[in-house]
N, C-alpha and C positions, 0 to 999 in steps of 0.2 A: 058822592063820587068826587075825587079830587080833580081839579082843573088842569088842563094842558098848559105848559109854559108857553107864553106868547107875549110879544110886545103889543098885540092888539087882537081884536076879533073882527070878523067880517060884519059890517053894518047891514042894516036893512037894504035890500037891493034898491037902487035909485029908480025914480020914475022912468018909464019907457023900457024897462027890462035890460038896461045896459049891463052886460056881464063881463066887461073888461076888468082886468085886475085893478087898474087905476080907479075905475068907478066903484069897485067893491072895497077899496082901501087896502088892497093886498099887493101893491106893486113895489114895495120896498125890497131891495135885494141885499142881503147881508154881505155877499161877496163884494159889493160895491160900497156899502156903508156898514162897516163891521159892528158898530155899536147897536145896530138894529137886530142883531142875532138874538133869537132864532128866526126872526121875521114874523109877520102876521100869519096866523093859521086861520083857515075858514071855520065857520060855525058848524057846517054840515058837510056831508059827503058831496063830491062833485067830480066832474070830468074836466081835467085840465086840457084844453084844446087851444094851443097857441097862446094868445094873450087873453083868452077867456076862460072862466070857470063856469061850466054849464051845470045845471041841476042833474043830479043822479038819483032819481026817485026810487029805483028798485035795483040796488046792487046785485049783480048776478055773479057771485064769486065762483060758483061751480062752472059756469060757462066760460069765464075768463081762464080758469085753470085747465079745464079739459078741452075746450074748443079752440082757444087762442094760444095756449101754451104759456100763459103769463104766470109769474110767481109772486107770492105775497111778501112784501118787505115792510117791516115796521119803520115808520118815520119817527125818530126820536128827537131830532133837533130841527135844523133848518130844512131838511128834506120834506117837512110838512108845510113849508112855505111855498105856495104856488109860484111866486116870483123867483125864488131860488132854483126851483126845479126847472122852470122855463129857461133861466140863465144857463144852467148846466147843459140842458139839451141843445140849446141854440149854439153853444160852443162847437158842437160836432154836427150841426145840421140835422139833428133828429127832431122831427116835427109831428110824430104820431101822438095821439091823445093818451093821457094817463088817468085811469080811474083812481080816485082818492077816496077811500072808504073809512069814515069815522067809526071806530070800533071800541068795544070794551075789552080791555086787556088786564088780565089778572096774573100776578107773579113777577111784574117788572116795575121798576121805578126809573127815574131819569137822573143820572149822576153827572158829575163834572169830569170831563176828560182830563187825564193827567198829562196834557201836552199843550203847548202854546201854538196856536194855528198861524200859519203864514198868511191867512186871510185877515188877521188882526183881531181875532176874538178867541175866547176860551169856550170850546164847543161842549156839547152834551154827549153822553154815552150811556147806554142802558146798564142797569145793575139788577141782579137777581133780588127779588123782594117778595117772598112768599106771602100770599094773602093781600098784597097791595093791589088796588084797582085803579087804573088810569084810563082816560079816554085818549086814544092815540089814533093816528091815521095809518091805514095800511095802503101802500102803493101797490097796484097790480101792474108789474113791469114785464114788457116783452124782452127778448134777448138783447136787442140793441139798446134799449133804455137801461137795462140792468148793467150792461158793459160801461155805459157812461157814468152811472152812479158809482160803480165799483172803482173806476179810474179816479173819480173825484175824491174818493175816500182813501185812495192809495192801496186798495186791495191787491192789485197785481204786482206791486212793487215791494222789494225786500225791505226798503226803508219806509214803507207806508205806515200810517198811523192806525188804520183800522183793518180788522178782518170781518168778513161777512159770515156769520154763523147761523146755523139752522137751530131754532129754539122749538122743541117739539111740545105738543100737548101730551099729557096734562100739565107738564111743568110750567109752561106759559100758555094760558088759555085766552084765545082770541075769538071774540064774538062780534061778527060784523053787523049784527042787527037784523039779519034775515032769518033768524031762528037756528042758524048753523053754528058750529064750532070748528074753526080751522084745525087741521091736523098739525099745524105748526106754522112758523113764519121765519123769514130771515131777519136779522138785525145786524147793524154795524157796531162791533164791540171794539173798544180802544185797546190796542196792543200794549200800551203803557200802563194800563190800569186806570183807576179813577182817584180823585182826591177824596180824603176822608174828612169827617166833621170835627176832628179833634179827639174823638173817643175811639177811633179806629173803624167806625162804620162809614160807609159811603155817604158823602154829603149830597143833598138834593140840589140839582141845578135850579136856580131861582127863576130862570126864564128871561132874565134881563142882564145885559152885560155890565152896565155901570155899577150896580151894587156888588156884583160878583167880583169884578176887577178891583174895585175900591177896597173890598175886604181882603183880597189876596195881596194887594200891594201893602196894605196896612200891616199885614202879618209877617212881612219879610223885608228887611233892609236890603238884602242882596237883590231881591226882585226889583225893588225901587231903583237900585243902581243900574240895573240893566234896562228897565222899561219906563222909568220916570215915575211921577207921583200921582198922575191922574189917568182915568180910563182913556182919555183922548191921546195922551202921550203914549200910553201902552199900545194902543191900536196903531198909531202912526209908526212907532218904532218896529213893531212886530211885522207889520205888513210887508210881505215879500222878502224879508230878511231871514233866510233859512238858518244861517249860523246863529243868529241871536235867538230865534225860536228854539233851536236845538239846545242852546245853553239854558234857556228858561225851563225847557222840559227836563233836562238833567237836574236842574236846581230843585224842582218839585221832589224828585227822588232823593237828592242829597239832604234835603231838609225834612225827610221822612213824612211827607204829606200824602203819600200814595198808598192805596190799598187795592186789593183785587176786586173785580166787579162781581164775582160769584158766577160768572158765565163762562169762565175759561174752560170748564169741563166739556163744553159742546164743540170745541175745536176739533175739526176732522170728521164730525158727524154730519149727516144730512139726509134728506129724503131720498127715495129711490128714483132719482132722475139724473140727467147729465150734469146738473148743477151741484150735486152732492159734494160736500167738503168745503163749501163756502167760497169757492173761487169759480170764475168763469172758465169755460173750456179753453179759450184762447186769451192771449194777453189783452186784446181789445185796445181801445184808445187810451191815450195818456192825457192827464189834465193836471192843473195845479192842485196839490193836496191841501185839505183843510187843516 
């Protein structure tokens, strides 16, 4: 089974059972340090409770869905980083715990978003990949948590970079490890498409920023003119400069680096619940878009 993209893995829990993100080596925040993207992912399922990642021995997906009204959201990039999630939630004072369930996902791969993020990195976006198996985290989010993540991805905004789409089984098969198969899950799909690998097929996100940005800069003199010649320059120039990021995003398209994710056909579809269609019922909070 292919590995998840990550700058690191959770080490063995330290003596004394300290489950803080810092003690577990999971405290780096890509929104504060862009070249850490996508951040460190845990090894196993867990319950993100403030600054701690607690064990989640027996994921109860049915209970979360039926009893608590939570919805499953596939974490493709930094949303699988507990520190990034904590940072997003803290921005709006949301402190409820988030179940993070490591799951076997068939039919998806992790591509490269065809936009330059104002956070200073080049983010990940899912691509359709029949037969491909990945280990990804499923976040079980309540309505308030979902509104925060939607806002951070620009879902409620006309100029946002992502849509939240419902990916149904059996097209995308999600197995959370309790013997069940989810009827589907949400995922954030880039509105600009994804970058291709030179053959027209979506390129796979390497899971680390420095090699990705270095390769992108090497392949385009115009990109170097805008963002410099090193990953550090790229991140520093892109960070919080909306106009420059928009120019970089347009340049990807102008240089014909962009292809479809293969998931566009799911736009407007969804499960039979109030969240169908991939948007929250209300506008919800607003936050800096990635």
